[in-house]
C-alpha positions in Angstrom: 122.7 101.5 76.8 121.3 102.8 80.1 118.8 104.7 78.1 117.2 101.4 77.1 116.6 100.5 80.7 115.3 103.9 81.8 111.6 103.0 81.8 112.2 99.9 83.8 114.5 101.6 86.2 111.9 104.4 86.6 109.2 101.9 87.5 111.5 100.1 89.9 112.6 103.3 91.6 109.0 104.5 92.0 108.0 101.1 93.4 110.9 101.1 96.0 110.2 104.7 97.1 106.5 104.2 97.5 106.9 100.9 99.2 109.4 102.3 101.7 107.4 105.4 102.5 104.2 103.4 103.1 106.2 100.8 105.1 107.7 103.5 107.4 104.3 105.2 107.8 102.7 101.9 108.8 105.5 101.2 111.3 105.0 104.7 112.8 101.3 103.9 113.0 102.0 100.6 114.8 104.5 102.1 117.2 101.8 104.6 118.4 99.6 101.7 119.7 102.4 99.6 121.3 100.9 100.0 124.8 97.2 99.5 123.9 97.4 96.0 122.5 96.2 95.3 119.0 96.1 98.3 116.7 92.7 99.8 115.8 92.7 98.6 112.2 93.4 95.0 113.2 90.8 95.3 115.9 88.2 96.5 113.4 88.9 93.5 111.2 88.6 91.2 114.3 85.1 92.7 115.1 84.0 92.3 111.5 85.2 88.7 111.4 83.2 88.1 114.6 80.1 89.7 113.1 80.3 87.5 110.0 80.9 84.3 111.9 78.0 85.0 114.2 75.7 85.8 111.2 76.8 82.5 109.6 76.0 80.4 112.6 79.4 80.1 114.2 79.0 81.7 117.7 82.1 83.8 118.3 83.4 85.7 121.2 86.6 87.7 121.5 89.2 87.7 124.2 91.5 90.7 124.2 95.1 90.0 125.2 96.5 93.5 125.5 99.9 92.4 126.8 100.3 89.9 124.0 99.0 92.4 121.4 96.5 89.9 120.1 92.8 89.0 120.2 91.7 85.4 120.5 88.7 84.1 118.6 86.4 81.8 120.7 84.3 79.8 118.2 81.6 77.4 119.5 83.1 77.7 123.0 86.8 76.9 121.9 89.7 79.2 121.4 90.6 78.4 117.9 92.8 81.2 116.5 94.2 84.6 117.4 94.3 87.8 115.5 97.7 89.5 115.5 98.9 92.5 113.5 100.3 90.4 110.7 96.8 89.0 110.0 95.4 92.4 108.9 96.9 92.1 105.4 98.3 95.7 105.5 101.7 94.5 104.4 100.1 92.9 101.4 98.1 96.0 100.7 101.2 98.1 100.9 102.8 95.8 98.3 99.7 96.1 96.1 99.6 99.9 96.3 103.3 100.3 95.6 103.1 98.1 92.5 100.0 99.8 91.1 101.5 103.3 91.6 104.8 102.2 90.1 102.7 102.0 86.8 101.0 105.3 87.4 98.2 106.1 84.9 96.5 109.2 86.3 93.2 109.3 88.1 92.4 105.7 87.1 95.3 104.7 89.3 93.6 106.1 92.4 90.3 104.5 91.4 91.9 101.1 90.9 93.8 101.3 94.1 90.6 102.1 96.1 88.7 99.3 94.4 91.6 96.9 94.9 92.0 97.8 98.6 88.3 97.2 99.1 88.5 93.8 97.4 91.6 92.9 99.4 89.9 94.0 102.7 86.8 91.9 102.0 89.0 88.9 100.9 91.0 89.2 104.1 88.0 89.2 106.4 86.6 86.2 104.5 90.0 84.5 104.7 90.1 84.9 108.5 86.5 83.7 108.8 87.3 80.6 106.6 90.4 79.9 108.7 88.4 80.1 112.0 85.7 77.8 110.6 88.3 75.4 109.3 90.2 75.3 112.6 87.0 75.0 114.6 85.4 72.2 112.5 88.4 70.5 111.0 91.3 70.9 113.4 93.4 68.2 111.6 93.7 70.6 108.6 94.5 73.7 110.7 98.2 73.8 109.7 97.5 73.3 106.0 94.8 75.9 105.9 96.8 78.5 107.9 100.1 78.0 106.2 99.1 77.3 102.6 95.4 77.5 101.6 94.4 80.9 103.1 97.7 82.7 102.3 97.2 81.6 98.7 93.8 83.3 98.8 95.1 86.7 99.7 98.3 86.6 97.6 96.3 85.1 94.7 93.9 88.0 94.9 96.8 90.5 94.8 98.4 88.7 91.8 95.0 88.7 90.0 94.5 92.4 90.6 98.1 93.1 89.4 97.4 91.2 86.2 94.2 93.1 85.6 96.0 96.4 86.2 98.8 95.6 83.8 96.6 94.0 81.1 93.7 96.4 81.2 95.3 99.7 82.2 99.1 100.0 82.5 100.1 98.6 79.2 97.0 99.7 77.3 97.8 102.2 74.5 96.4 105.6 75.4 95.6 106.5 71.8 93.6 103.5 70.9 
C-alpha cells in the first residue's frame, strides 16, 4: 500500500527538505545584517522601486531607518510606505523554488527557476511601485491595496508559474 504513495511522498519529502534548507540559509543571511538595518537585497529592491517611480513621474526619496530595519518611501513629499524585509518576496521565491525542484526534471528545472525568479522579482518591484502610487494618490484604498490586491499579484504570479511548470514540464511525458 505504501508503494502506491511512494511518488507523492518522494515529492513531498523533496519539497520539505529544499524548503527548510533555503529557509535556514535565508535566515542565516538575514542574521548577518542585523546591525546594518535593511538587508542588501531588500535595499536593492527599494532603490529600483525609487528609480521606476521617479521615471514614471512620482518623485521619490528614501529615508533609511537603520534602527527600525526599514526604509521609508517619500512620494511627492509625503512618507507613504516603508520597505521592510518581508516586502522583498524572498519567502515567496523560496516557496516557488522548493515546489519547482520537488518536481525536478533535469536542466529545464534550473532554466525555469531562473526565469521564474526573474519574473517574480520584476512583479515584486512593480507591486511595490503600484502600492506606493496607490497609497500616495488614493489613501482611502491603502489598506485594501496593501492587504488584498497587491499580495494577490505576487501570489497569483507564483500560482500561475506553478501551473505552467506542472502542465508544460513536470507532467509531460518524456517519450512523446
